[in-house]
N, C-alpha and C positions, 0 to 999 in steps of 0.2 A: 492492429484488428481495435484499437480505440478509434483512428479514423472510421475505417467500413462500418462498426456499430454504430460511429455520428451522423455519416453518411456527408460524410467530405473527402471529395476527390484527387486527398493528398499523394503526392509519393513517395511515403516514407521507405526513404529507400539512402543507405549507409552515405555523406559526402564527406570527403578529407577538409578532416582540418574546420569540422562541423562550424566549434566557436569559435572562430575566426575568421567569417563566411558574416558575419550582420556586423560588423560595429563601425562603418561606418552605414550604414542601415538606421542604426540604434544614434548616434548622433543624431543624424538628421533627424527622427523622430522626438528625442527630444530637443529642439531646437524649432519645436513646434509645437508654441505656446495653447493656442485652442484648445478644444478636448476634443469637439467632434473634427477638427481639420485632421487633429495626432489620430482616433478612431478610424477615417474615411484612410488615411496613409499607410496604416498597420493593416487593416485588413487589404490594401491595394499591395500590400512589399508581399505581406504571408502568402497569398496567390502567387507571387511572383516568385517568388524563392519555393515553395513546396510543390504548387501545384505547374510549372510550367519549364520549373527546371532552373529558374534565370540568375543569377550571378549578380548579389544586388551587393554588390561593394564593386562591380563600372558604374561607373558615373556616370556614364546611357542607362545604362536599367533606373540608378536611379531617378535619372533627370526626366525619363519614361511613365515613372510612373509614379511622381509627382503630378504631372500635365491632364492623370489621370484620374486622380483625386480632389480636380477641379486645384491646387494651386498653383498658382503664380510665385517663385522664391528661386533664387539660387541657388542650386544646391554644396555648393564647394563651402561657398562660405558660411551654410549652415549647417555644414555636416565642419567646421572647422568650430565656430561658435560653440558647436554643443559636448567637445568636446567634457567641457567643463561641468556643464549639468548635464552630462550620462553620469559621471563621477559623484556629482553631486547624488542623483537620482538613487544610483548603485550605494550609497551612503547612505541612507532615507529603507530603501527596502532593509541594507544588509541589521541599519539598528530593530528593526519594526520585525528580525526571525527571518526571514526569507534567505531557502534554499535551497527551493525548488520551482519551478513555474511549469504550468500562472500560477501565481496567487494570488492573490483578492481580499483586501485590507478596504475593509467596513467599522465605519463606529471604531474605528480601536482596535479592529479583533480583525486577526490571519486567519485565514483560509488560504488550502497549499492545497494547490493540484489540479486536474479537471474531473477529476472521480470524487470532488468536494463541492461540487456545483448544488448537486441541492441545502446542500451548508445554507449555501449561496444566497438560493434563494426564500431560501427561511431567512435569512436575517434581512433579504426585500421585501417582506412580509407577507408570502405566498408559505403558510404555515403545512401545509400539505404535500408542500415535492416531497417527492421522494426518488432514490435509485434508478437510476436508468431500469427498463425490460423493457425488453422485442420480444420475447414468446410466453404461451404458457400453458401449463401442461396439457390441457389438451391440444395443444396447435398441432397440425398433418403429420409432422416430423422430425415428434415428440417420442423418447426412449421410453422403454415398457420397466426396463432396466439399468443400473448405472455407479456405477463402483466409483467414488470420492475417498482418496487418498490424502491424509489432513495430516502433511508434519511440524512436531511442535516443542517449545520447551519449556518448560513449567515457567522457567524464568521469566521468561514474553509472554507480557505485557498482551502485545494487540494476538497472541498466540489465545487467554481469554477472553478477550474478542471474538471472537473463532469462535474457540470451543462456546460462552455464549449461543450463538446466530445458529447451530448448529441443529438444535431440535427444530426450532420454529421453521427450518434451511427443510427438511427433510417434510415437516405437517406440510410448508405452502406445496412442494409438489406432488401430494396424493394427486391421482394415484400411482404415478412414478414411485415405482420399488427404488429408494435409493438409501446405498449401501457404504456403512462410513469405517475405513476402515483409517487405525488411531496407527498409526505412523511417531512415537518418539524418539527424540534426534538429541544430538548435542548439539547445539548455536554457538557456541564460543569453537568447537571442531572447526566448524565451517567456517568462521569467521578466520579462524587462522592457516583453514587454507588457503582461501581467497586473500589472505593480507592485508582484514582489514581489521581497525578497532578492535580488538574481541570487549567491549562494555561500546558501541556504535554510540548511544545516548553521554555519555561519559564525554565526547573526543567531539562537541558538539560544541559552539556556544554559549554564552547562558541564552542571548535573545532565543535562537535558537530549540533551547529543551523551554525553556517559557511554554513559546510554541507548537509545539507537541503535544505538552501539559493538554493543553489551553485544543490539541486538535481531539486526544484521549478524553477531554467532558463530553465533546461536538457530537462525539461517536452517544459515551455514556447515553445524553439527552437523548439521543435521539431512537436509541434503546430501548427507553423509558428504563435503566438502567442509573438503578440508588443505590446499592450494595460495594463497587468497584473503593479497595483504598491502595494506591501508587506502597506497596511496599516496604518497609522500612526496613525488612533485610534485603533489596536490592543493590549490587547484582544480588544473583544463588546462583550455587550449584549443583542441584539439583537431581544428579543423576541417578541417585539410590528412587527414587520418588521415580523416573521416568525407568529405572529394568524392576516397579515392584507394578507398572502396568504392561509390561512384558510380558509378565509371567502370570498377572487375571486382566484381564483388558477389556472388564465389564469398559463400558460408555462409563458407567456412576463415579466409578474411581477416579476412572480422570475431574472427569467433572469435578469431585469434591476432594479433589487434588490443586483441581488449579481453585475452586472455593476459596477455598485455607492461604493461600500466596495470596492471590486480590481480593478477597472479599474482608478476608479474617484476619489480614496479616498476619500470618504463622510464619513462621523462615522453613518453608520446606526442604531444605538442600539439611534440617537435621536429621537423623534418622528419628530417635522421636517422634521427633509432629508427626513423620512421613506413617510410622508406628500409630501411632492414636486416631490420625484418618483412618486404616488403615479396618482398623475394629466400628469406628464410628459407622461403615459401612458395612458392617455386623461379618468380616472377613477375619480369618484366623493370619492378624501379622507375623506370627516368630517365624510361620510354616510361608509365608509371601516374601516378607524378607531373609532370608535363611537360601530360600531359591532364587533370587535379585541377585542376589551374592556367585554363584554362580557362575563359573567362567562359560557355560551358555549366551546367558542371557545378558552378558558384559559383550561377554562380541556379537554377538545380536546390535545389542545398542550402537554398538560401530557399523557393521554392518547395513541398517537403519541410514546415520550418518553416510557412511559415503555411497548409498544409492541413492540421495535429496540433493551431491555431490552431482553425480552424474545424471541426473533431470536438469539439470542449470539453475537449483536453491542457491540465494547467494541470503537466506536470513529466513527467517520463519514468521508469522506460519505460508505453506507452501500445500499450495495444493494438483493432483492429477489426479484428474478425472481418465477413467477410464482404459490409466495406458500410455493417455498422448501426453499433449507437453503440459511444462510447468506453469503452471498460473499464482502469482504470490498475492499471498496480503490480503484478509478480511474481507478487504470492501471492494473484494472482487467473485465478493461471492452473489449481486450480482451475475454478470457477466455469465461465470459456472452454471446459473439454472434459467442460464437462455439458452446456455454451450444445453444439457441437460433438456429442454424442451425443441429442442430443433433449430436452435440457432448456428448457422453456421459460415464461419469465416474463409474467401475463397484461395486464401494466406496461407 
């Protein structure tokens, strides 16, 4: 889908032993000192692998790619030379917090993922760079109505960011009527079901944790959010808070609980705090919390979590548009907006 949005003619098909299919090419690239030569060869190799579906472990393929890039080198010797150079580059990337590709390093700052290109542009001087949008509400194929299911957990800072964006998201899509379905889930149960770390950020290397917090800061700056504070109560198990939003499904209560956790540094895993937030919304906390402890509500949270797993969720926030495929991440709201406005993938 990403390749299609960016109009890249890539054949994005599963390749057996994928990660083993490029180390010779990577060593060859590492041996090229001139940055422009390395850029040109990189483009040629990407085309060979992702568009022509060629084997870039094959020496002849690498020799052809090198000639097409205007380079005259002994490819086998370069691959041998590049082995230690590639190890050094890997260590440098690891030390800077790289854990996914592509990543960009500008003036001591790491930006990870192709979906951060607008941050990269801003770092390079284009202060008006925005997320990619391909359709508008007045597009010919735009929907009149749309339902967007939002799977979240109050313990997730990415879910908090997603929630802060939803009001503007709906407003910007006017006159399309977008209904947001708030679906609380127990993200810890999702992680357990998938055998992933219960608190992923705690399993990361220090450099990656630092890069993740910097990434959050970039999003806050981009969104003009000056209120966010990383919770001193993290990680939190906010089951009562989630169940309360199943009793009272108002977006206002959901938003206030997110704000309490990620702006006011209040422990929403504490039932007393949850009661206070409910009262601040002008609601009856005793009544809501009593119902939140009913077996029906507890089962509903479990069912929501199962529902998330069934659509392919592996974390939060996760979105589902009109019962369609799962879309993960608050940084995919631009994609969801385009889909509501009529953009369609051919896949």
